[in-house]
C-alpha positions as CSV (number, residue, x, y, z in Angstrom):
1,M,0.1,0.0,-0.5
2,N,2.6,2.4,0.4
3,I,4.1,1.7,-2.9
4,Q,0.2,2.8,-4.1
5,L,0.6,5.6,-1.8
6,E,4.3,6.9,-3.3
7,Q,2.8,6.2,-6.9
8,M,-0.8,8.0,-6.8
9,K,1.8,11.0,-4.3
10,Q,4.0,10.4,-7.6
11,K,1.1,11.2,-10.1
12,Q,-0.6,13.9,-8.3
13,E,2.7,15.6,-8.3
14,C,3.1,14.4,-12.0
15,E,-0.3,15.6,-12.9
16,R,0.1,19.2,-10.4
17,R,3.3,20.3,-12.5
18,K,1.4,19.4,-15.8
19,R,-1.0,21.8,-14.2
20,I,1.3,24.6,-13.4
21,A,3.1,23.7,-16.1
22,A,0.1,24.0,-18.1
23,E,-1.3,27.6,-16.0
24,K,3.0,29.0,-16.9
25,H,2.6,28.0,-20.7
26,K,-0.3,29.6,-21.0
27,E,0.9,32.8,-18.5
28,W,3.7,33.2,-21.5
29,V,1.7,32.2,-24.4
30,Q,-0.6,35.4,-22.4
31,K,2.0,37.9,-22.1
32,K,3.4,36.3,-25.8
33,R,0.5,37.9,-27.5
34,E,0.4,40.6,-25.6
35,E,3.3,41.2,-26.7
36,E,3.0,41.2,-29.9
37,R,-0.3,43.1,-29.9
38,T,1.4,45.6,-28.5
39,E,4.5,45.6,-30.9
40,R,2.3,46.1,-33.6
41,E,0.7,49.1,-31.9
42,R,3.7,51.3,-31.6
43,K,5.0,50.2,-35.3
44,L,0.9,51.4,-36.8
45,S,1.1,54.8,-33.9
46,K,5.5,55.2,-35.5
47,E,4.4,54.3,-39.7
48,M,0.8,56.9,-38.9
49,A,3.4,59.6,-37.8
50,E,5.9,59.3,-40.2
51,K,3.1,59.3,-42.9
52,A,1.5,62.2,-41.3
53,T,5.0,64.0,-40.9
54,R,5.5,63.3,-44.5
55,E,2.4,65.0,-45.0
56,L,2.8,67.9,-43.8
57,E,6.2,67.8,-45.6
58,K,4.8,67.4,-48.4
59,M,2.3,70.5,-47.6
60,Q,4.9,72.5,-46.6
61,L,7.1,72.1,-50.2
62,Q,4.1,72.3,-52.0
63,E,3.2,75.9,-50.0
64,K,6.6,77.0,-50.7
65,A,6.4,76.1,-54.6
66,E,3.0,77.9,-55.5
67,V,4.6,81.5,-52.9
68,K,7.3,81.1,-55.2
69,Y,5.6,80.3,-58.7
70,K,3.7,83.4,-57.2
71,E,7.1,86.0,-56.9
72,W,8.0,84.4,-60.6
73,L,3.9,85.2,-62.4
74,K,4.5,88.6,-59.8
75,K,8.3,89.0,-61.6
76,K,6.9,87.6,-64.9
77,R,4.7,89.9,-65.2
78,A,6.4,92.9,-64.1
79,E,9.0,92.5,-66.9
80,E,6.3,92.5,-69.0
81,A,5.0,95.3,-68.4
82,E,8.4,97.2,-68.9
83,K,9.1,95.3,-71.8
84,K,5.6,96.7,-73.0
85,K,6.3,100.7,-71.6
86,K,10.1,100.4,-73.6
87,E,8.4,99.4,-76.3
88,K,5.8,102.4,-76.2
89,E,8.9,104.6,-75.3
90,K,10.3,103.4,-78.9
91,E,7.0,104.0,-80.7
92,K,7.2,107.3,-79.4
93,E,10.8,108.5,-79.9
94,R,10.1,106.8,-83.6
95,E,7.4,108.8,-83.7
96,A,8.5,112.0,-83.0
97,E,12.0,111.3,-85.8
98,L,9.4,111.2,-87.5
99,Q,7.8,114.0,-87.1
100,E,11.1,116.1,-87.0
101,K,12.1,114.8,-90.3
102,K,8.7,115.6,-92.1
103,A,8.8,118.8,-90.6
104,R,12.6,119.5,-92.0
105,S,11.5,117.6,-95.2
106,E,8.5,120.0,-95.5
107,K,10.7,123.4,-94.7
108,I,13.7,122.0,-97.1
109,F,11.0,122.1,-99.5
110,K,9.5,125.3,-99.2
111,E,13.2,127.0,-99.4
112,W,14.0,125.9,-102.2
113,L,11.0,126.6,-103.6
114,H,11.3,129.5,-102.4
115,N,14.3,129.7,-103.7
116,A,13.7,128.6,-107.2
117,R,11.4,131.8,-107.8
118,N,13.6,134.1,-107.0
119,K,17.0,132.1,-109.2
120,P,17.1,133.4,-112.7
121,R,15.5,131.7,-115.8
122,P,17.9,130.1,-118.3
123,V,17.5,131.3,-122.0
124,L,15.7,129.4,-124.4
125,N,16.4,128.8,-127.1
126,G,19.9,130.0,-126.3
127,Y,22.0,127.3,-128.7
128,G,25.3,128.8,-128.9
129,F,25.6,132.2,-126.6
130,V,28.3,131.6,-124.6
131,H,28.1,135.1,-122.0
132,G,26.7,136.6,-124.3
133,K,28.6,135.3,-127.3
134,S,27.5,133.1,-130.0
135,T,29.5,130.8,-130.7
136,G,27.7,128.7,-133.8
137,L,24.5,128.3,-135.2
138,Y,22.6,125.1,-135.1
139,F,20.4,124.1,-138.0
140,C,18.7,121.0,-137.7
141,D,21.6,118.8,-140.0
142,T,24.2,122.1,-140.9
143,Y,26.5,123.3,-138.1
144,V,27.8,126.5,-139.7
145,V,30.8,128.4,-137.8
146,T,30.2,132.8,-138.2
């Protein structure tokens, strides 16, 4: 009976150890699952934070690009306006030069016209007279020297 008692005690001890081992295993598995869950949550929150940071950087970059584009557009429009202004000034200068040239031409023409009236007229049919002296008569095909 002593042996049976001993075997029973051993059996009970073995079952108790199995129960303890099963409980410890169960606790270890639960602890492991909890650690994995917290690790996943930590990774997920880290990824979300990185994604938010990337989105923020992207938005800031886009805002900077918009500001630069607006500055460039403003500068370009100012250059265009300056270019148009210079072209208008050149056109006005050309118009003024043209008007001045036309006025000078008119003045010179009027002076020439006035001077042309006062110039002595050449003598009609004055063939053969140089300084009032006869040099010869011209008749069709004949030349007579006098």
